[in-house]
C-alpha positions in Angstrom: 0.0 0.0 0.1 1.3 3.4 -0.9 1.7 5.6 2.3 -0.9 8.5 2.4 -2.5 7.5 -0.6 -5.9 7.5 1.0 -5.4 11.1 1.9 -4.4 11.9 -1.6 -7.5 10.4 -3.2 -9.8 12.5 -0.7 -7.9 15.8 -1.6 -8.1 15.1 -5.2 -12.0 14.2 -4.9 -12.6 18.0 -4.0 -13.5 19.8 -7.2 -11.6 23.1 -6.3 -11.8 24.8 -9.7 -10.9 28.2 -8.8 -12.1 29.7 -12.4 -15.7 28.5 -11.8 -17.9 30.4 -9.4 -20.1 27.5 -8.9 -16.9 25.7 -7.1 -16.6 28.6 -4.7 -17.7 26.3 -1.8 -15.6 23.4 -3.0 -12.3 25.5 -3.3 -13.1 26.7 0.4 -13.5 22.9 1.4 -10.2 22.2 -0.2 -8.5 25.0 1.7 -10.1 23.7 4.9 -8.9 20.4 4.1 -5.2 21.4 3.8 -5.5 23.6 7.1 -7.0 20.6 8.9 -4.0 18.4 8.0 -1.5 21.2 8.9 -3.2 21.5 12.1 -3.0 17.7 12.6 0.6 17.9 12.1 1.3 20.3 14.9 1.1 23.6 13.0 -0.7 26.5 13.8 -3.0 27.1 10.5 -5.6 29.6 9.4 -7.3 30.5 6.3 -6.3 34.3 5.5 -9.4 35.8 3.5 -8.6 37.6 0.2 -11.1 39.3 -2.2 -11.0 36.0 -4.0 -10.1 32.5 -2.6 -8.5 32.1 0.8 -4.7 31.5 1.4 -4.0 28.6 3.9 -1.2 30.1 6.2 0.6 27.6 8.7 3.8 27.8 10.6 5.5 25.6 13.2 8.8 26.8 15.1 10.8 24.0 16.5 14.1 25.6 17.5 15.1 29.4 17.3 18.6 28.3 16.0 17.2 26.1 13.1 16.7 27.6 9.8 13.3 28.5 8.4 11.8 27.2 5.3 8.7 28.4 3.3 6.6 26.0 1.6 4.4 27.1 -1.5 1.9 25.3 -3.4 -1.6 25.7 -4.5 -4.8 23.7 -3.8 -6.9 25.1 -6.8 -7.1 23.1 -10.1 -7.8 23.9 -13.8 -11.5 23.1 -15.1 -11.7 19.4 -16.2 -13.4 20.1 -19.7 -13.6 18.5 -22.3 -15.2 15.9 -19.9 -15.8 13.4 -22.8 -12.1 12.9 -23.1 -11.5 11.5 -19.6 -11.2 7.7 -19.3 -12.6 8.3 -15.7 -14.1 10.9 -13.8 -11.8 13.8 -13.2 -13.1 14.2 -9.5 -13.2 10.4 -8.8 -9.6 9.7 -8.5 -8.7 6.2 -9.9 -5.5 4.2 -9.5 -4.3 2.2 -12.3 -0.7 1.0 -13.5 1.0 2.8 -10.7 -0.5 6.3 -11.4 -3.4 8.1 -9.9 -5.6 10.0 -12.5 -7.6 12.9 -11.5 -7.7 16.6 -12.1 -5.0 18.4 -9.9 -2.9 15.0 -9.5 0.1 16.5 -10.5 -0.8 20.2 -10.8 -0.6 20.6 -7.8 -2.6 18.6 -5.3 -0.2 15.6 -5.4 2.8 17.7 -4.8 1.3 19.6 -2.3 0.2 16.3 -0.6 4.1 15.2 -0.8 5.0 18.2 1.4 2.0 17.5 3.9 3.1 13.7 4.2 6.7 14.6 4.7 5.9 16.7 7.8 3.2 14.1 9.0 5.9 11.6 8.8 8.8 13.5 10.6 6.1 14.6 13.5 8.2 15.6 16.5 11.5 15.1 14.6 10.8 18.0 12.2 14.3 19.7 12.2 13.6 23.1 10.6 11.2 25.9 11.3 8.4 25.5 8.9 5.8 27.8 7.1 3.3 27.1 4.4 1.6 29.4 1.8 -1.0 27.1 -0.2 -3.0 29.4 -2.2 -6.2 28.9 -4.0 -5.9 31.2 -7.0 -2.9 29.9 -8.7 -4.8 28.8 -11.9 -6.2 32.2 -12.2 -2.9 34.1 -12.1 -2.3 34.3 -8.3 -4.1 37.7 -8.3 -4.4 38.2 -4.8 -1.2 36.3 -3.3 1.2 39.2 -4.6 -0.6 41.7 -2.1 -0.4 39.0 0.5 3.1 38.4 0.1 4.1 42.2 0.2 1.9 42.8 3.2 3.1 39.8 5.2 6.6 39.8 4.1 7.9 39.9 7.8 5.5 37.2 8.8 6.7 35.0 5.8 10.5 35.9 6.3 12.5 32.6 5.6 16.0 31.3 4.8 14.6 29.6 1.6 11.4 28.9 -0.2 10.7 25.4 -1.4 8.1 25.0 -4.1 7.2 21.4 -5.6 5.0 22.5 -8.7 7.4 21.8 -11.6 8.4 18.5 -13.3 11.2 16.1 -13.5 12.9 15.9 -17.2 12.2 12.2 -17.4 10.8 9.4 -15.6 13.6 8.2 -12.9 15.6 11.2 -13.4 15.3 13.4 -10.5 15.4 17.2 -11.4 16.1 20.6 -10.0 14.7 23.6 -12.0 16.8 26.6 -11.6 15.2 28.9 -14.2 11.7 30.2 -15.0 10.7 32.4 -17.9 8.7 35.6 -17.3 5.6 36.6 -19.0 4.0 39.6 -20.7 0.4 39.1 -21.9 -1.5 41.6 -24.3 -5.0 41.4 -25.7 -5.8 43.4 -28.8 -9.2 44.7 -29.8 -9.8 46.2 -33.4 -13.0 47.7 -34.5 -13.9 48.7 -38.1 -17.8 49.5 -38.6 -20.4 50.1 -36.0 -21.8 46.5 -36.6 -21.4 43.3 -38.7 -22.3 43.8 -42.3 -23.8 41.8 -45.1 -20.5 40.6 -47.3 -22.5 40.8 -50.3 -24.2 44.3 -49.9 -21.0 45.9 -48.5 -18.1 43.6 -49.5 -15.4 45.4 -51.2 -16.1 48.8 -49.4 -16.7 48.1 -45.7 -13.5 47.4 -43.3 -13.0 44.1 -42.1 -11.8 44.0 -38.7 -11.0 40.2 -38.8 -8.5 40.7 -41.4 -7.1 44.1 -40.0 -6.6 41.9 -36.8 -5.0 39.2 -38.7 -2.7 41.5 -40.4 -1.4 42.9 -36.9 -0.9 39.4 -35.6 0.8 38.4 -38.7 3.3 41.4 -38.2 4.4 40.3 -34.9 6.8 37.7 -36.1 8.8 36.8 -39.2 8.2 33.6 -41.1 11.8 32.3 -39.7 10.4 32.9 -36.1 12.1 36.2 -35.0 9.9 38.8 -33.1 9.7 42.2 -34.9 8.9 44.1 -31.8 11.7 46.7 -32.0 13.9 46.5 -28.6 12.5 43.0 -28.0 16.0 41.3 -27.8 17.9 44.0 -26.4 18.2 42.7 -22.9 18.2 38.9 -23.6 20.9 37.4 -21.6 22.5 34.5 -23.8 23.0 30.9 -22.5 26.2 30.2 -20.9 28.5 27.7 -22.5 28.5 25.3 -19.5 24.5 25.4 -19.4 24.4 24.3 -23.0 26.7 21.8 -22.5 24.9 20.4 -19.6 21.5 20.5 -21.6 23.5 18.5 -24.6 23.9 15.6 -22.3 20.2 15.4 -21.5 18.4 12.4 -22.7 16.3 14.4 -25.2 15.2 13.2 -28.7 14.0 16.0 -30.9 12.3 13.7 -33.3 10.6 11.9 -30.6 9.5 15.3 -29.1 8.0 16.2 -32.3 6.0 13.2 -33.0 4.8 13.4 -29.2 3.4 16.8 -30.2 1.6 15.3 -33.2 3.4 18.1 -35.3 4.8 17.7 -38.9 7.6 20.1 -37.9 9.2 22.3 -35.3 9.4 26.0 -35.3 11.5 28.5 -33.6 14.4 30.8 -33.9 17.0 29.4 -36.5 20.4 28.5 -34.8 19.1 27.4 -31.5 18.4 23.9 -30.3 14.9 22.8 -29.0 15.5 23.0 -25.6 17.2 26.3 -25.6 14.3 27.7 -27.5 11.9 26.3 -24.7 13.9 27.4 -21.9 16.4 30.2 -22.6 15.0 32.1 -25.5 11.9 34.5 -25.4 9.0 33.6 -27.5 5.7 35.2 -28.7 2.7 33.2 -29.4 -0.7 33.9 -30.3 -3.1 32.4 -27.7 -6.6 33.1 -29.1 -8.4 34.8 -32.0 -12.1 35.7 -32.0 -14.3 37.6 -34.7 -17.5 37.0 -37.0 -19.4 34.0 -37.2 -18.1 30.8 -35.5 -21.1 28.9 -35.2 -22.2 25.9 -37.4 -23.1 26.5 -41.1 -22.4 29.8 -42.8 -23.2 33.5 -42.2 -21.9 35.8 -44.6 -21.0 38.8 -42.5 -18.1 41.2 -42.4 -17.0 41.4 -39.0 -17.2 44.8 -37.1 -14.9 43.6 -34.4 -12.0 41.4 -33.9 -9.7 40.5 -31.0 -6.8 38.5 -30.1 -4.5 37.5 -27.2 -0.9 37.1 -27.4 1.7 36.2 -24.9 5.4 36.5 -24.7 7.6 34.4 -22.5 10.6 36.2 -21.2 14.2 35.3 -20.5 16.8 37.1 -18.0 17.2 40.3 -18.0 13.8 41.1 -19.8 11.3 43.4 -17.8 7.6 42.4 -18.5 6.4 46.1 -18.2 9.1 47.1 -20.6 8.3 44.5 -23.1 4.3 45.2 -22.8 4.9 48.8 -23.6 7.2 48.2 -26.6 4.6 45.6 -27.7 1.7 48.0 -27.7 3.5 50.8 -29.3 4.4 48.4 -32.0 0.8 47.0 -32.2 -0.4 50.5 -32.8 2.2 51.4 -35.3 1.4 48.4 -37.7 -2.4 48.5 -37.3 -4.0 49.2 -40.7 -5.3 52.8 -41.0 -9.1 53.4 -40.5 -9.6 51.0 -37.5 -10.2 51.6 -33.9 -7.6 49.9 -32.0 -7.6 49.2 -28.2 -4.8 47.2 -26.4 -5.1 45.8 -22.9 -2.1 44.7 -21.0 -2.8 41.9 -18.5 -0.5 41.1 -15.5 3.0 39.7 -16.4 5.8 38.2 -14.3 9.5 38.6 -14.1 12.0 35.6 -15.3 13.5 33.8 -12.7 17.0 32.5 -12.3 18.4 30.6 -9.2 22.2 30.3 -8.7 22.7 26.6 -9.0 25.7 26.8 -6.4 23.2 28.4 -3.8 23.2 26.5 -0.5 19.5 25.5 -0.4 19.9 24.2 -4.1 23.0 22.1 -3.2 21.1 20.6 -0.1 18.1 19.9 -2.6 20.4 18.0 -5.1 21.8 15.7 -2.0 18.2 15.2 -1.0 17.2 13.9 -4.5 20.1 11.7 -4.7 19.4 10.3 -1.3 15.7 9.6 -2.6 16.1 8.5 -6.1 19.7 6.9 -6.1 21.2 9.2 -8.7 22.6 12.6 -9.2 19.8 15.2 -10.3 19.8 17.2 -13.5 19.6 20.9 -13.6 17.2 22.5 -16.0 15.2 25.5 -16.7 11.6 25.6 -17.6 9.8 27.3 -20.3 6.7 28.2 -18.0 6.0 30.9 -15.6 5.3 30.7 -11.8 4.5 34.2 -11.0 4.5 34.1 -7.6 8.0 32.7 -7.3 9.5 36.1 -8.4 7.7 37.9 -5.5 9.0 35.4 -3.1 12.7 36.2 -4.3 12.0 40.0 -4.5 10.0 40.6 -1.3 11.5 37.9 0.9 15.1 38.1 -0.7 15.2 34.1 -0.2 16.6 31.6 -2.6 13.9 29.6 -4.2 14.2 25.8 -4.7 12.0 24.3 -7.4 12.1 20.5 -6.6 9.1 19.1 -8.5 8.0 15.5 -9.0 5.6 15.6 -11.8 6.7 14.1 -15.6 6.4 16.0 -18.9 3.4 13.5 -19.9 1.2 14.0 -16.8 -1.3 15.7 -19.0 -1.5 19.1 -17.0 -4.4 21.1 -17.8 -5.8 18.4 -20.1 -7.8 15.4 -19.9 -6.5 12.2 -18.0 -4.2 14.1 -15.8 -2.1 12.0 -13.8 0.7 11.5 -11.1 3.2 8.6 -10.8 2.8 7.1 -7.6 6.5 6.1 -7.4 7.4 9.9 -7.9 4.8 10.5 -4.9 6.6 8.1 -2.7 10.2 9.2 -3.6 8.8 12.7 -3.4 7.8 12.3 0.3 11.4 10.8 1.0 13.2 13.7 -0.6 11.5 16.3 1.1 12.1 14.5 4.6 15.9 14.5 3.5 15.9 18.3 2.6 14.8 19.2 5.9 17.3 17.2 7.6 20.2 18.1 5.4 19.3 21.6 5.3 19.1 21.8 9.3 22.6 20.1 9.4 24.3 22.4 7.1 22.9 25.5 9.1 24.3 24.5 12.3 27.9 25.3 13.4 
């Protein structure tokens, strides 16, 4: 029997979908569940209200001379749609073939449960002072957690921050993530006429907002994959040669990756390998496009309005505010004349790069080796965890990104899963991290 499996299944059964108002009570129920587990493990736990979903905050002080670790995770999950593609119901967790299938299994309830199980196992032998911040709005951008961290920085003070919300590079290969890309996200609204028009009566004379928006979107990148926004690349920090050499040794098969995506070809900036494009180069992608008639059958209209969203993943030393401003100015410059254009800048995030030789990172490497029996690899991640920047800036503490998911865990997709072997080894790795970190901190 897998230790703590029953608790994990109970946690996964709570449909804590933060984006859906009808699940508001379920989200709060998940927060209470986490708080009760921590209270049972000897922590002082509370639900801190926000204008949205509550933050679970808990702490336990064992020794004034011991180091303090702040653990971050989230109890909210993505919507499970489309439901018809799930082999088993998303909130009836199912174990098969050594994996647990449920929404939130890997992102992030399974990994939060690793942290809870570790402190439950250690009990009175917990060797570090520990604080927990488990939020309920990560899947909607952590919109209220930033203020919480700023307002509570003294209360949250720690020597390091431990985050388990990332993945291992491959099965059986323990991994430490030391870099995350940042994010700038914009939405563009284009308006031509006052209302949609008949394409037969007015075609050839009326402005077409869909075409105008498409022209703007197409102007953002070259056919080769370079971003056209002036100044976009000015602050990009190049990859260090030793990093590139390490990544070249990773067990990565570009052709297998292409096939796994179901793509005919891979795209990106010429002259860079796939891993470098995904982890250490900035990107620009269209995320959605809305205009005109999108229902079944035909409706011959000239759209009066169109909108599209695009995101830019950023690398050190790009600033999301600066990049967003450059992007907005460029959109307005390339917009066809005769259209009303509005640009909305959504919340962004700074890139994160943690020194690989930082003491907590070295300790995490020891802990992973103890749990998995082999040295971990060091990688960057193409995604963004916005709150990590706030921890690094506000708390001035190094962040350890020690995750136990796998690339094929189907995050945000049907049939999300979590490997039970990683669940068990993850618990052991976290316990080892606390022991080793306490040992290093003592004279």
